[in-house]
C-alpha positions in Angstrom: -6.4 -22.7 -6.6 -8.5 -19.4 -6.8 -8.3 -16.8 -9.1 -9.4 -13.7 -10.7 -10.4 -14.7 -14.0 -10.6 -12.0 -16.9 -12.7 -13.2 -20.7 -12.3 -10.2 -22.3 -15.7 -9.4 -21.3 -16.1 -9.8 -17.9 -13.6 -10.5 -14.8 -14.7 -13.3 -12.7 -14.0 -15.0 -9.3 -12.7 -19.2 -10.3 -12.2 -20.8 -6.4 -11.2 -23.6 -8.9 -9.4 -21.7 -11.8 -8.1 -24.9 -13.6 -6.3 -24.3 -16.5 -3.3 -21.4 -15.2 -0.7 -20.9 -18.2 2.9 -21.2 -16.7 6.0 -19.8 -17.5 8.7 -22.1 -19.8 11.4 -21.3 -20.0 13.2 -21.8 -23.5 10.3 -21.6 -24.5 7.6 -24.5 -25.1 4.3 -25.3 -24.3 2.0 -24.6 -20.9 1.6 -26.6 -18.4 -1.8 -27.5 -17.6 -3.0 -28.1 -14.2 -5.1 -29.9 -12.4 -8.7 -29.5 -12.1 -9.3 -27.2 -8.5 -5.2 -27.7 -7.8 -1.8 -26.1 -8.0 -0.5 -25.7 -11.3 2.7 -28.2 -11.4 6.0 -26.4 -12.3 9.0 -27.6 -14.0 11.6 -27.8 -11.6 14.0 -26.4 -14.0 12.6 -23.4 -15.4 9.7 -22.2 -12.9 9.0 -21.7 -9.3 5.3 -22.1 -8.9 5.8 -18.3 -6.4 2.6 -18.8 -3.4 1.1 -15.0 -3.6 1.0 -12.9 -0.6 -0.1 -9.9 -1.8 -0.9 -8.7 -5.6 -1.6 -5.1 -5.9 -4.0 -3.9 -9.0 -2.5 -1.2 -11.1 -3.1 0.8 -14.2 -2.4 -1.6 -16.6 -4.7 -3.9 -15.1 -7.3 -2.2 -15.5 -6.3 -0.9 -18.8 -6.3 -5.1 -20.2 -10.0 -4.8 -18.6 -11.0 -1.8 -21.4 -8.5 -4.5 -24.3 -6.1 -3.3 -23.5 -3.0 -6.2 -25.4 -6.5 -8.0 -25.8 -5.9 -10.8 -23.4 -7.9 -13.3 -21.1 -6.8 -15.4 -17.9 -5.7 -14.1 -14.8 -4.5 -10.7 -14.7 -1.9 -9.0 -12.4 1.7 -8.6 -12.1 3.3 -6.8 -9.5 2.8 -9.3 -7.0 5.3 -11.2 -4.2 5.3 -14.5 -1.8 6.7 -17.4 -1.1 8.1 -20.2 -3.5 5.4 -23.7 -2.9 7.7 -25.8 -5.2 10.9 -25.4 -7.1 14.7 -26.2 -6.9 16.0 -26.7 -3.6 17.7 -23.8 -3.2 14.6 -21.6 -3.6 12.4 -22.8 -1.4 10.8 -21.2 1.1 11.6 -18.0 0.0 10.1 -14.4 -0.2 10.7 -13.6 -3.9 9.3 -11.0 -6.2 9.5 -11.3 -10.1 10.0 -9.8 -13.2 7.5 -10.1 -16.0 8.9 -10.6 -19.1 9.6 -14.0 -20.2 11.8 -14.3 -22.7 11.9 -17.5 -25.6 15.9 -17.6 -24.4 16.8 -18.0 -27.9 16.3 -15.1 -30.0 19.0 -11.9 -30.6 17.1 -9.3 -27.9 17.4 -12.5 -25.6 21.2 -12.7 -26.6 21.3 -8.9 -25.6 19.9 -9.5 -22.1 17.0 -7.4 -24.0 14.4 -10.3 -23.4 11.5 -7.9 -22.3 11.8 -7.1 -25.7 11.5 -10.3 -27.1 9.4 -11.7 -29.9 7.8 -14.7 -28.2 7.8 -13.0 -24.8 4.8 -14.0 -21.9 4.1 -11.0 -19.9 2.6 -12.7 -16.7 -0.7 -10.9 -16.6 -0.3 -8.9 -19.6 1.3 -11.4 -22.3 -0.4 -15.2 -22.7 1.0 -15.7 -19.1 -1.7 -15.6 -15.9 -1.0 -13.6 -13.6 -0.8 -12.2 -9.9 -4.3 -12.5 -9.0 -3.9 -15.9 -8.0 -3.3 -17.6 -4.9 0.0 -19.2 -7.1 2.1 -17.9 -10.1 4.9 -19.8 -11.8 7.0 -17.7 -12.2 10.8 -19.0 -14.5 13.9 -19.0 -12.3 16.1 -16.2 -14.2 13.5 -13.9 -13.0 13.5 -14.2 -8.9 14.6 -11.7 -6.4 14.5 -13.0 -3.6 13.4 -9.9 -0.9 15.3 -8.9 2.0 13.9 -9.7 5.4 14.1 -5.3 6.4 11.3 -5.0 3.3 7.6 -5.7 4.1 5.3 -7.8 2.3 3.8 -4.1 1.5 6.5 -2.7 0.1 7.8 -5.4 -1.3 4.6 -5.2 -3.4 5.5 -2.1 -5.4 9.7 -3.5 -6.7 7.6 -3.9 -10.0 6.3 -0.8 -9.8 9.5 1.1 -8.3 11.7 -0.4 -10.5 10.0 0.7 -13.5 10.8 4.6 -12.4 14.5 3.5 -11.6 14.4 2.4 -15.4 14.4 6.7 -16.7 17.5 6.8 -14.8 19.3 4.4 -16.6 17.4 5.2 -20.2 19.5 9.4 -18.8 21.3 11.3 -17.0 19.5 13.0 -14.7 21.8 15.5 -12.0 20.9 18.4 -9.5 21.4 20.6 -13.1 18.2 19.2 -14.3 15.0 20.6 -14.4 11.9 17.6 -14.0 8.8 18.0 -14.4 6.8 14.6 -13.6 2.5 14.1 -15.2 0.6 13.0 -13.0 -0.1 12.8 -8.7 -1.1 9.1 -9.6 1.3 5.9 -7.6 2.8 5.5 -10.2 4.1 8.8 -10.9 4.3 9.7 -7.2 6.8 6.0 -7.8 9.0 8.2 -10.5 9.2 11.8 -8.5 10.2 10.7 -5.6 13.2 8.2 -7.5 14.2 11.5 -9.2 14.9 13.7 -6.6 17.8 11.1 -5.3 19.1 12.2 -8.3 19.4 16.1 -7.0 17.5 17.4 -9.7 14.8 19.9 -9.2 12.3 17.9 -9.0 8.1 18.9 -9.6 5.2 17.0 -9.3 2.0 18.4 -11.2 -1.5 17.1 -10.5 -5.3 16.9 -10.1 -5.8 15.5 -6.8 -4.5 17.6 -3.5 -4.6 14.4 -1.0 -2.0 12.9 -4.2 0.2 15.7 -3.5 0.7 16.2 -0.5 1.4 12.3 -0.5 4.6 13.2 -2.7 5.5 16.8 -0.7 5.5 14.6 2.3 8.1 12.3 0.4 10.2 15.4 0.0 9.4 16.5 -3.2 8.1 20.1 -5.0 4.3 19.4 -5.9 1.7 21.8 -7.5 -1.7 21.2 -9.2 -3.3 21.9 -12.3 -4.5 24.5 -11.0 -2.2 25.9 -10.3 0.5 25.6 -12.6 2.0 28.7 -14.6 3.5 26.8 -17.4 6.8 26.3 -18.1 10.2 25.0 -19.4 11.6 22.1 -18.2 14.7 20.4 -19.4 13.2 16.9 -18.6 9.0 16.6 -18.3 7.9 12.4 -17.5 4.1 11.7 -18.6 2.7 9.6 -15.5 -1.0 11.0 -15.9 -2.3 7.4 -17.2 -4.7 10.1 -19.3 -4.4 10.6 -23.0 -4.6 13.9 -22.7 -1.5 14.1 -20.5 0.8 13.4 -24.0 -0.1 17.2 -25.1 0.4 18.7 -21.7 3.5 16.6 -21.9 4.4 18.1 -24.7 4.3 21.6 -24.6 6.3 21.9 -20.8 9.6 20.9 -23.5 11.6 22.9 -23.5 13.9 23.1 -26.8 16.5 19.3 -27.1 14.6 18.4 -23.8 14.2 15.0 -22.9 10.2 13.4 -22.9 9.7 10.0 -21.7 6.9 8.4 -21.7 4.8 6.6 -19.0 1.7 6.0 -19.7 0.3 3.0 -21.3 -3.6 3.8 -22.8 -6.1 1.5 -24.9 -6.5 3.1 -27.2 -5.2 5.9 -30.3 -3.7 9.3 -29.0 -4.8 11.7 -31.1 -1.8 14.5 -30.6 0.1 16.9 -32.6 4.0 15.9 -33.6 4.6 18.6 -35.0 6.4 20.3 -31.3 8.9 17.1 -31.6 10.6 17.6 -34.6 10.4 21.9 -34.8 11.9 22.5 -30.6 14.1 18.6 -31.1 12.3 16.9 -28.8 14.0 13.6 -27.9 11.0 10.6 -26.5 11.8 8.1 -24.2 9.9 5.2 -23.9 10.5 3.9 -20.7 8.4 0.6 -19.3 9.3 -2.4 -17.5 13.0 -1.1 -15.3 16.2 -2.6 -12.7 14.0 -4.8 -9.4 16.9 -4.4 -7.8 17.8 -1.0 -7.4 14.0 -1.5 -6.6 14.4 -3.2 -3.5 17.7 -1.7 -2.1 16.0 1.3 -2.3 13.4 -0.5 -0.8 15.4 -2.0 2.0 17.5 1.2 2.5 14.1 3.4 3.1 15.1 5.8 0.4 11.2 5.6 -0.9 8.1 5.5 0.7 5.6 3.0 -0.1 3.4 2.2 2.1 1.0 5.6 2.0 0.2 5.1 -1.6 -2.1 1.8 -0.2 -5.3 2.4 0.0 -7.2 -1.0 1.2 -6.2 -4.7 0.9 -8.9 -7.0 -0.4 -9.3 -10.8 0.0 -8.5 -12.9 -3.2 -12.8 -12.9 -2.9 -13.1 -9.9 -3.2 -11.5 -9.0 -5.5 -13.9 -7.7 -7.8 -15.0 -5.4 -5.9 -11.4 -4.1 -5.5 -10.9 -3.7 -9.4 -13.8 -1.2 -8.9 -12.4 0.1 -5.8 -9.9 0.6 -7.7 -11.4 2.4 -11.3 -12.8 5.6 -9.1 -10.7 8.2 -10.0 -8.7 9.1 -7.2 -7.9 5.8 -5.4 -4.7 5.2 -4.8 -3.1 1.2 -4.1 -5.2 -1.5 -3.8 -4.4 -5.0 -2.2 -5.2 -8.1 -3.0 -4.6 -11.1 -0.4 -5.3 -14.5 -1.6 
């Protein structure tokens, strides 16, 4: 199969990628694909998904800077159709959760496979990802996609679920003042999801075109150069930059809540004294509920299609990644 491969130093297009590492539910060794062919799957533990579209996200770009020391096929945002696996899934259009737990530890037993110490994470930790013609996914991680959701919408399921995760971690309602730092893809999605609660949401960013997209979604948006600081009950840091944390800390009112969404390859250098002095609650927030995201997409309660900037064929993936790294870039998609 064709794939983009990261060897820890360079990203290359491989027209005959021969050693994918499909996840095996319940542990076990990866199964290797036949040279130039499709990776086999276990009919009871995994399915083989033909990728329709894959999205390039900020985490993928951080991986190419050394985040998680990953090597293999990157990519974890995708929509596709089941090519091999159990009969009841064959041909179905699907998205898939990205954490592959061992299925045997205490965390997996508590429905916390995303925190399993032995987990693999699609395109991030010891599992090949979706920048490929095919990706192997545990059956338990699959979600069927309704016919009313286009591929261009469905590919946003994973990051939209990450935005909905905030609502599973903290209570937000119409009485709260909420600030979202960052006007990129994730910041946009977080702002839209938080606005569904009736809270007074403000998005703060640097790019006028991105802020206009947020405004069109019905959320107040302010440019950083026009910003007049004031305290908020909840601040969501989704800038994707190390400098965002310091600004976020300065914007949380005493005993307010700071939600951290950015994953960055590197170390933060910021004083944590304000957390103690102002008794700030700090929440790390990562993956989220796919069902909530798919329901919102089906009901058209969030607008994701305007975030798509361009779609590239997989063989032009190097060019696509370069475009995604440009300042101000919106969502770049790959079509195998």
